[in-house]
LOFIRO-623196 format. One record per atom (N, C-alpha, C, CB): z, x, y negated; residue in one letter. Coordinates in steps of 0.1 Angstrom, whole numbers, plus 2048, in hexadecimal, padded with zeros to 3 digits. Atoms other than C-alpha are relative to their C-alpha. Glycine has a CB too. Layout:
! LOFIRO-623196
ZXYA
...
***
This chain:
! LOFIRO-623196
8057F2802M
554A05A93M
80B8097FBM
7F48007F6M
7F57F6804P
56BA23A91P
7FF8047F2P
80080C80AP
8007FC80EE
575A2FA6FE
7F880C7FEE
80E8027FBE
8087F3801T
565A51A76T
7F17FD7FFT
80280980CT
80E803800D
543A41A7DD
7FC7F97F3D
7FD7F680BD
80380680DI
545A2CA5DI
7FF80A7F5I
80C7F67FDI
8007F580AR
54DA4BA49R
7F3808801R
80C809801R
80D7F97FEE
52FA5DA58E
7F47F87FBE
7FE80480FE
80B809804L
519A3FA52L
7FF8007F0L
8017F2805L
7FF80080FV
524A3EA2DV
7FA80D7FBV
80E7FD7FBV
8047F3805E
51EA63A29E
7F0801802E
80780B808E
80E7FF7FEV
4FBA60A38V
7F87F77F6V
7FC7FA80EV
80680880AE
4F2A43A21E
8018067F2E
8067F2800E
7FE7FA80DF
500A55A03F
7F780C7FFF
80F8057FFF
80A7F4800T
4EBA74A0CT
7F27FB7FDT
80180880DT
80D806802K
4CCA5EA0EK
7FF7FB7F1K
7FE7F4809K
80080580EL
4D5A4E9ECL
7FE80C7F6L
80C7F87FDL
8017F4809S
4DAA709DCS
7F2806800S
80A80B805S
80E7FB7FFK
4B8A7C9E9K
7F77F77F8K
7FC80180EK
80980A807S
4A8A5C9DBS
8018027F1S
8037F2804S
7FE7FE80FV
4B8A629B9V
7F980D7FCV
80F8017FDV
8067F3803E
4ACA869BAE
7F17FF7FFE
80480B80AE
80E802800T
489A7A9C2T
7FC7F87F4T
7FC7F980CT
80480980CI
489A5F9A6I
8028077F3I
8097F4801I
7FD7F980DQ
497A7698BQ
7F48067FAQ
80B80A802Q
80C7FA806P
477A8A986P
7F67F57FBP
7F980980AP
80980B805L
464A69984L
8057FA7F3L
7FF7F580BL
7FB80580CL
47BA5C96AL
7FD8097F4L
80F7FD801L
8047F680AE
476A7C956E
7F27FF7FCE
80480E804E
80E801802L
451A7895AL
7FD7F37F8L
7F880080DL
80280C807I
453A5494EI
8048027F1I
8097F5806I
7FC7FD80EN
465A6092EN
7F48077F9N
80C809800N
80B7F9806L
447A77928L
7F47F67FEL
7FB80B809L
80A80A802W
42FA5A92EW
8037F77F4W
7FF7F780DW
7FC80880BR
442A45915R
7FD8077F3R
80E7FB801R
8027F980CL
441A608FBL
7F18017FDL
80580F802L
80F800802I
41BA64900I
7FB7F27FCI
7F980480DI
80480D804G
418A3E8FEG
8027FD7F2G
8077F6809G
7FD80280FY
429A3C8DCY
7F68087F8Y
80F8047FDY
8097F8808G
413A588D0G
7F27FA800G
7FF80E806G
80D8077FFL
3F3A468DCL
8007F47F7L
7FD7FC80EL
80080B809L
3FEA278CAL
8008037F1L
80D7F7803L
8017FB80EL
404A3A8AAL
7F28047FCL
80A80C7FEL
80E7FB802L
3E1A4A8ADL
7F77F37FFL
7FC80980BL
80880C801S
3D3A278B3S
8027F97F2S
8037F680BS
7FD80580DF
3E4A1B893F
7F88077F5F
80F8007FDF
8087F880AL
3D4A3787FL
7F17FD801L
80280F802L
80E8047FED
3B2A2E88FD
7FD7F37F9D
7FD80080FD
80280D806I
3B6A0A884I
7FF8017F1I
80B7F6804I
8007FE80FI
3BEA15860I
7F28057FCI
80B8097FCI
80D7FA803D
39EA2A861D
7F57F6801D
7FE80C809D
80B80A7FEI
389A0D86EI
8007F67F5I
8037F980EI
7FF80B809F
3959F4855F
8008047F1F
80C7F7802F
7FF7FB80DV
397A0A836V
7F38097FDV
80D8087FDV
7FF80C808P
383A03821P
7FA7F4807P
7FA8027F2P
80680C7FAP
37D9DF82CP
7F47FB7F9P
80B7F5800P
80C806806S
35C9CD827S
7FE7F3807S
7F480A801S
80280D7FAF
3629AA833F
7F57F87FBF
80D7F87FFF
80C808804M
345992832M
7F3808801M
8027FA7F3M
80B7F87FEN
32E9AF838N
7FD80080FN
80280F7FAN
8028017F2P
31E9A885AP
7FF80D808P
7F47F8803P
8027F37F9N
3159CC862N
80E807801N
7F78097F8N
7F27F9800W
3399D9859W
8087F880BW
8077FF7F3W
7F88077F7E
3499BD86DE
7FB80280FE
7FF7F07FEE
8057FD7F3F
3329C388BF
80480D805F
7F17FE800F
7FC7F37FCQ
3389E888BQ
80F802802Q
7FB80A7F6Q
7F27FF7FET
35D9E3887T
8057FA80ET
8077F87F5T
7FD8057F3I
35E9CD8A6I
7FD80A80BI
7F87F3803I
8047F67F6G
34C9E88B9G
80A80C800G
7F28067FCG
7F77F5801R
364A038ADR
80E7FC807R
8038057F2R
7F48057FAL
3829EE8B7L
7FF7FF80FL
8047F27FBL
8028017F1V
3749E78DAV
7FF80E806V
7F47F8803V
8027F27FAN
36AA0C8DFN
80D808801N
7F68077F8N
7F37F8801Q
38DA188D6Q
80C7F9807Q
8038037F2Q
7F58087FBV
3A19FD8E8V
80780780CV
7FB7F3805V
7F97F97F5A
3A8A14906A
80C8087FCA
7F6809807A
7F57F8804V
3BFA298F2V
80D7F87FEV
7FD8077F2V
7F3808801P
3D9A0E8E8P
8047FA80DP
7FE7F57F6P
7FD8067F3L
3D69FF90BL
80880B808L
7F47FC808L
7F97F57F9M
3E0A2191AM
80E8027FAM
7F880D7FFM
7F37FE807G
3FBA25900G
80A7F5804G
7FF8007F1G
7F780B7FCI
40AA03908I
80480180FI
7F97F27FEI
7FD7FE7F2L
408A0A92DL
80B80A802L
7F4803808L
7F77F57FFF
41BA2A929F
80E7FC7FAF
7FB80D7F9F
7F4804807V
435A1B911V
8087F6809V
7FD7F97F3V
7F980A7F8F
43D9FE929F
80480580EF
7F87F4801F
7FD7FB7F3S
43FA14948S
80F802802S
7F980E802S
7F27FF7FDG
460A14959G
8097F57FBG
80680D7FBG
7F980C805K
46A9F3949K
80C8057F7K
8057F780BK
7F57FD809L
48D9F793AL
80980C805L
8097F4800L
7F87F57FAA
499A1594FA
80080C7F6A
7FA80580DA
7FE7F4809K
4A7A32939K
7F97FE7F3K
7FA80C807K
80580380DR
49EA22918R
80A8037F5R
7FC7F17FFR
7F77FE80CG
4ACA2A8F6G
8057F37FBG
7F98087F5G
7FA80D805K
4C1A108E4K
7F67F97F7K
80C8037F8K
80A806809W
4A4A0A8CBW
7F47FB807W
7FC80A7F6W
80D8037FAE
489A058E5E
7FE7F1804E
7FF80880CE
80280E7FCP
4909E18F2P
7F97F87F5P
80D7FA804P
80680880AR
4879D38D0R
7F18047FER
8088027F2R
80E7FB802I
4689E98CDI
7F77FA80CI
7FF80F801I
8088067F5L
45D9DD8F0L
7FE7F27FFL
80880380DL
80280E802A
4639B98E8A
7F57FD7F5A
80D7F97FBA
80A80180BL
44E9BD8C8L
7F2803805L
8038097F4L
80D7FC7FAL
4329CF8DBL
7FB7F5809L
80180D807L
80480B7F7S
4329B48F5S
7FA7F47F9S
80C7FB809S
80580B808R
42D9998DBR
7F38047F9R
80A7FB7F6R
80D7FB807L
4129AE8C9L
7F480080AL
80280E7FBL
80B8007F6T
3FE9B08E9T
7F97F2801T
80480480ET
80580E801L
3FA98A8E8L
7F77FE7F4L
80B7F6801L
80780180CL
3F098B8C4L
7F2807800L
8088057F4L
80C7F8800I
3D79A78C9I
7F67FA80AI
80380E805I
8098067F6G
3C89958E8G
7F97F47F9G
8087FB80CG
80680C807L
3C39758D3L
7F68057F5L
80B7F77FAL
8097FB80AL
3B398A8B7L
7F3805807L
80680B7F8L
80C7FC7F9F
39A9998D0F
7F87F4804F
80480980CF
80780C7FDI
3919768DBI
7F87FB7F4I
8097F5806I
80680480CL
38A96D8B7L
7F48097FCL
80A7FF7F5L
80B7F7803L
37398B8B4L
7F37FC806L
80480E804L
80D8047F9V
35A97C8CDV
7F77F77F7V
8047F980DV
809808808P
34D9608B7P
7FC8077F3P
8077F37FCP
8037F880CL
34E977899L
7F480A804L
80C8087FAL
80A7F77FBG
3399908ADG
7F37F9802G
80480780CG
80C8087FEI
3209758B7I
7F97FC7F3I
8037F4808I
80580480DV
31C968893V
7FA80C7F9V
80B7FA7F8V
8057F5806N
31798B886N
7F4806807N
80B80B7FFN
80C7FC7F9T
2FE9938A1T
7F47F87FBT
8017FE80FT
80B808805I
2E9976895I
7FC8037F2I
8047F1801I
8027FC80ER
2ED97F871R
7F880D7FFR
80D8017F8R
8077F3800L
2E39A3877L
7F27FF805L
80880A808L
80E8027FBY
2C599888CY
7F77FB7F5Y
8007F780DY
80880680AN
2B8982871N
7FE8097F4N
8077F37FAN
8017F780BS
2BF99C856S
7F680B804S
80D8067FDS
8097F57FCN
2AD9B786AN
7F17FB800N
80480580EN
80E805800I
28E9A1870I
7FB7FE7F2I
8007F3808I
80580280ED
28C99884BD
7FD80D7FAD
80B7F87F8D
8027F3806Q
28F9BC841Q
7F3806806Q
80B80A803Q
80D7FB7FAF
2739C785AF
7F47F87FAF
8017FE80FF
80B808805N
25D9AA84EN
7FD8047F1N
8037F1801N
8037FD80ER
2629B3829R
7FA80E7FFR
80E8017F8R
8067F3801D
25B9D882FD
7F1800805D
80880A809D
80E8017FAY
23C9CF844Y
7F77FA7F6Y
8007F880DY
80980780AN
22E9B682AN
7FE8097F4N
8077F37FCN
8027F780CQ
2349CF80EQ
7F680B802Q
80D8067FCQ
80A7F57FDK
2219EB81FK
7F27FA803K
80580780DK
80D8067FEV
2059D382AV
7FA7FC7F3V
8017F4809V
80580380ET
2029C7806T
7FA80C7F9T
80B7F97F8T
8047F4806Q
1FF9EA7FAQ
7F2805806Q
80A80B801Q
80C7FC7F9A
1E59F2815A
7F47F77FCA
80280080FA
80B80A804N
1D19D280CN
7FB8037F2N
8057F2801N
8047FD80EQ
1D19DC7E7Q
7F780D800Q
80C8037F7Q
8087F47FFV
1C39FF7F0V
7F37FD807V
80780B808V
80C8047F9E
1AA9EF808E
7F77F97F7E
8037F780CE
808808809Q
19E9D77EDQ
7FA80A7F6Q
8087F67F9Q
8057F680AQ
19A9F47D4Q
7F4808806Q
80B8097FBQ
80B7F87FAF
185A087ECF
7F47F8804F
80580780DF
80C8087FDS
1709EB7F7S
7F87FC7F4S
8057F3807S
80880380CQ
1669E57D3Q
7FC80C7F9Q
8097F77F7Q
8037F3806A
163A0A7CBA
7F1803801A
80880B805A
80E7FB800S
141A187C1S
80080E806S
7FA7FF7F2S
8017F27FCP
134A3A7CEP
8078097F6P
7F2804803P
7FA7F780AT
13FA497ADT
80F7FF801T
7FB7FC7F2T
7F18017FFD
162A3B7B1D
80580780CD
8047F1801D
7FC7F87F4I
164A4A7D4I
80080F7FDI
7F77FD80CI
8017F1804D
159A6C7C6D
80C8037F7D
7F38037FAD
7F57FD809N
173A6A7AAN
80D7FF807N
7FF7F57F4N
7F38007F8F
18EA607C2F
80380D807F
8007F480AF
7FE7F37F9F
189A7F7D7F
80380B7F6F
7F4803808F
7FD7F6809K
188A947B8K
80E8007FAK
7F67FF7F4K
7F2801804R
1A9A877ACR
80A80580AR
8047F17FDR
7F87FA7F5Q
1B7A917CEQ
7FE80F802Q
7FD7F880DQ
8037F27FFG
1AAAB47C8G
7F780380CG
80D807802G
8097FE7F4R
190AAF7E4R
7F27FD7FBR
8047F780BR
80E802803S
16AAAD7E5S
7FA7F980CS
7F980D7FDS
8078077F5I
153A967F9I
7F6809807I
7F97F47FBI
8097F67FAD
13EAB5801D
7F37FB804D
80780680CD
80E8057FDG
11DAA37FFG
8007F480AG
7F880B805G
80080B7F6K
129A87817K
7FC7F37F9K
80E7FF806K
80480D805N
11CA64812N
80D7F87FCN
7F87F880AN
7F4808805P
136A517FCP
8027F3808P
7FF7FD7F1P
7FF80C7F8E
12EA3180FE
80680280DE
7F37F9801E
7FA7FD7F3E
136A41830E
80F8037FFE
7F880C806E
7F27FD802L
156A4F822L
8087F37FDL
80280A7F4L
7F980C803K
15FA2D815K
8027F880CK
7F77F77F6K
7FE8077F4K
159A1D837K
80B807809K
7F37FF808K
7F67F97F8Q
16EA38847Q
80E7FE7FBQ
7FD8107FFQ
7F3803806I
18BA3382FI
8057F2803I
8008027F1I
7FC80E7FDL
18AA0D834L
8047FF80EL
7F47F77FCL
7FD8017F2S
18AA12859S
80E806803S
7F5807809S
7F37FA7FEE
1A8A29857E
80B7F77FBE
80080E7F9E
7F6809805L
1BAA10842L
8037F4809L
7FB7FA7F2L
7FF80A7F7T
1B39F585BT
80980480CT
7F37FB805T
7F87FA7F5Q
1C1A0B877Q
80E8027FCQ
7FA80D805Q
7F27FE805A
1DFA14862A
8087F3800A
8008067F2A
7F980D801K
1E79EF85DK
8047FB80FK
7F87F67F9K
7FD8047F2Q
1E49E9883Q
80C808806Q
7F3802808Q
7F57F77FCQ
1FAA0788AQ
80E7FC7FAQ
7FD80F7FDQ
7F4804807L
2139FB870L
8067F4807L
7FD7FD7F1L
7FB80C7FAK
2159D9881K
80680380EK
7F47F6802K
7FB7FC7F3K
21A9E98A4K
80E8077FEK
7F7809807K
7F47F9802Q
235A00896Q
80B7F77FBQ
7FE80B7F6Q
7F6809805T
2479E4884T
8057F780CT
7FA7F67F6T
7FB8087F5E
2489CF8A4E
80880880AE
7F37FA808E
7F87F77F7L
2549ED8B8L
80E8027FAL
7F980E801L
7F37FE807N
2709F389EN
8087F3801N
7FE8047F2N
7F980D7FEK
2799CE8A0K
8067FF80EK
7F77F47FDK
7FB8017F2S
27C9CF8C6S
80B80A802S
7F4803809S
7F67F67FDS
2909EF8C7S
80D7FD7F9S
7FB80E7FDS
7F4803807T
2A89E58ACT
8077F3805T
7FD7FD7F1T
7FA80C7FBT
2AD9C28BAT
80780380ET
7F57F5802T
7FA7FD7F3L
2B39D08DDL
80D8087FEL
7F6809808L
7F47F8802A
2CD9E98D0A
80B7F67FBA
7FE80B7F6A
7F6809806L
2DE9CD8BCL
8067F780BL
7F97F77F6L
7FB8097F6F
2E09B58DAF
80880880BF
7F57F8807F
7F87F87F6K
2EC9D18F2K
80E8027FBK
7F980D802K
7F37FE806N
3089D98DAN
8087F37FFN
7FF8067F2N
7F980C801S
3109B58D5S
8067FC80ES
7F67F57FBS
7FB8047F2V
3139AE8FBV
80C809804V
7F580180AV
7F67F67FCK
3279CE900K
80D7FD7F9K
7FB80E7FDK
7F3801808W
3409C88E4W
8067F2801W
7FC8027F1W
7FA80E7FEN
3449A28E9N
8077FF80EN
7F57F57FFN
7F98007F3L
34B9A790EL
80C809800L
7F680580BL
7F57F7802G
3619C4905G
80C7F97F9G
7FC80C7F8G
7F5808807S
3759AD8EES
8077F780AS
7FA7F87F4S
7FA8097F6L
37A99490AL
80880780AL
7F47F8807L
7F87F97F6I
3859AE923I
80D8067F9I
7F780C805I
7F57FB807S
39C9BD909S
80B7F57FES
7FC8067F2S
7F780B802A
3AB99B901A
8077FD80DA
7F87F47FCA
7F98037F3A
3B1995927A
80A80A803A
7F57FF80AA
7F67F67FCL
3C29B692BL
80D7FF7F7L
7FA80E7FEL
7F4801808F
3D99B290DF
8087F4803F
7FC7FF7F1F
7F980C7FCI
3E298E917I
80780280DI
7F77F4800I
7FA7FD7F3S
3E999A93AS
80C8097FES
7F680780AS
7F47F8803I
4009B592CI
80B7F87FBI
7FD80B7F6I
7F6809806W
41299A918W
8077F880BW
7FA7F77F6W
7FA8087F5K
417985938K
809809809K
7F57FA808K
7F87F77F7E
4249A394CE
80C8077FAE
7F680B806E
7F47FA807T
43D9AE932T
80A7F67FBT
7FB8097F4T
7F680A804L
45298F930L
80E806800L
8007F480AL
7F37F97FFW
46F9A693AW
8048067F3W
80180A80BW
7FD7F980CA
46C9B8919A
8047F67F5A
7F38087FBA
7FD80A80BR
46D998904R
80E7F9803R
7F57F5800R
7F38077FDK
48D98C916K
80C8087FBK
8017FE80FK
7F57F7804H
4A29A9908H
7FF8027F1H
7FF80E807H
***
């Protein structure tokens, strides 16, 4: 090939390379912005974690359960931050960044394992909260039924004079009504109130239990998905740990 043709070919390739560099340059500048945003998101996530765990209340099933939920609900922020920080691999990095990247890469494995450990903790706390809620509903129901039974017993043994005095203490009058009829009416209302109380208690049990199990499934599955994502990031950032 003549020397002139070689020179022209080199010039053409050099021109193409220059255009490619000009095209890549804005992308590199954009990557720098992504990284800056990524570090900012990680700092915000760190502040959120402090807010979640302070003050701690370990061994409290409700606090532990809600903490798992808050961690899962906010996991998207650190994931986005890590994605932005690792973008562009080692291109145009500061001297201090390789160590930070290596540390972040190792932390993703640790965080992934911690999210796996949250699953059995979430299941245990779900069971504890379920039992605690049922016990609380039963205690409240039994207490109210006992009070209603006491009132019912008092009215069933009350004389017409007692009925009249009861209404007078309430600032009311029987207005010539038959005390026995009023007595039957009150006892009937007490029976209906106890039936309504039972229905309402069962309804509250069902709604509370449903909400508990929905959150449990959501947060436990969220923990598994989060664990898988963090461990995947750890696997894909081997290049960061080699430097």
